[in-house]
N, C-alpha and C positions, 0 to 999 in steps of 0.2 A: 422891440428893437426897431429903431427908425432905419429905413433904407433910403439911401441917396439915389433918387431917380430923377433924371432929366430927360427931356425929349430932344431928339435930333432928327432932322428931316433927311431922308435919302430918297430923292425923287418923290414918288407919290406916297411912300410909306414913312411912318414915324416910328423910330426905333428908340426904345427906352435903354438908357445906359445905367448900369448898376456898378457901383464901386465894388470891385472884387474883394477888398479887405473887409467890407461890411456885410457880405452875403451870408456867412454862416458863423455862428458862435463857435469858438474853438472846441467847446465841449460836445458839439454836435457834428463834428467833421467826419467821424467814422474811424475805421482802422485800416491798416495795411496788413494783408495776409501774405506771408511768404511761405510758399509750398515747400514741402520736404525736398522735392526733386531739385528746386532751385538752390536750396541750401546745400544739397549734396554736391551739385556742380561747383559751387563756390568753394567748399571744403577740399574737393579733389584738386582743383586748380591751385588753391592757396598752398596745399601741401607740397606741390611741385616747385613752389618758389624757394623752398629751403634747400640750400646746397647739400648734396648727398642723397636727397630723395630722388628716385628715378621712376620712370614709367616702366612697367614690366607686366608680362602676362604670366600667370601661374600655370603649372602643368595642366590643371583642369581648365584654366582660363582659355587655353588655346582651343578647346572644344566648345566651351560655353560662351566664349567672347568676353569673359570677365578680365578685368585689368586691375592693376595697382597704379596709383592709389585708388582705394575704394572706400566710400564713406557710407555710414548709416546715420541719419539725422532725424531727430524728433523735434520738430518746431512747435508742437502743440503747447508745451508748458511756456510760462513767461520767460524762463531761462532754458534754452534748448539743451538737449543732451546729444553729444556727438561721439561717434566712434570712427576712427580713420585707420585703415590698414594700409601700410606703405611697404615699398621695396626700397632698399638702400644699396648704394654702391659699396663694393669691397675695396679697401678697408674703410670702415667708418666708425666713429665713436658713437655707438648706438644709443646709449643713455642720454648723451648730450644732444644728439640729433632728435630724439623723441621729445625732449624738453623744448627744443627750438620749434619743432612742428606744432606742439601743443600751444605754445605762446603765440606763434604766428596765426594759427587757426582762430584762437580766442580773439585776438586783436582785429583780424580782418572780418570775421563774422560779426563782431560787435560794430565795426565801422560800416559794413555794407548793409546790415539788416537792422541795426539799432537795438539789437537784443544780445545781451552778454551771456554766453553759454555758462551753465552751472557745472558742466562736466564735459571734458574732452579726453577720451581714451585713445591712445596711440599704440598700435601693435605693429611690430615689424614682422611681416609675413615672409619676406624673401630678402636674401642678401645675394646680390648679383655682381659678377665682374663687369667692369665698365663697358666691355664689348657686347655684353648681353642686354644692356639697358637701352631703352629708347628715350634718350634725354631730349627734352624740349619738343616732343611731338604733341600734336593737339589731340584732345579727347574728342572722339566722334560720337 
């Protein structure tokens, strides 16, 4: 492959300019690795985008620091596997809400990572009154 190189003078130094489009053959560019932890963060934030999904701490979570939504993601296969546990506000149409969460997670994970999940399991772990939920709080 021919590389386009031209010389440019900068004071006493001569700098070669390479055309960035000609540097690397697309087949040799490498890969992007998305760690499980990054995908977990994406899934937890995306789940909160769905109206009716709320941030909550489980009874055990108040001791361990665990919160909902909570995700488990395996990004090692070409098509990731995802499980997301959520809390929903009372009253909520749970089956409809789970479908919305699944659809939103699939779409956003595919958009943000470039990898379409093969499986997204959604489990409702808690149903909480609106006053018990932490709506819109940030994940720390």
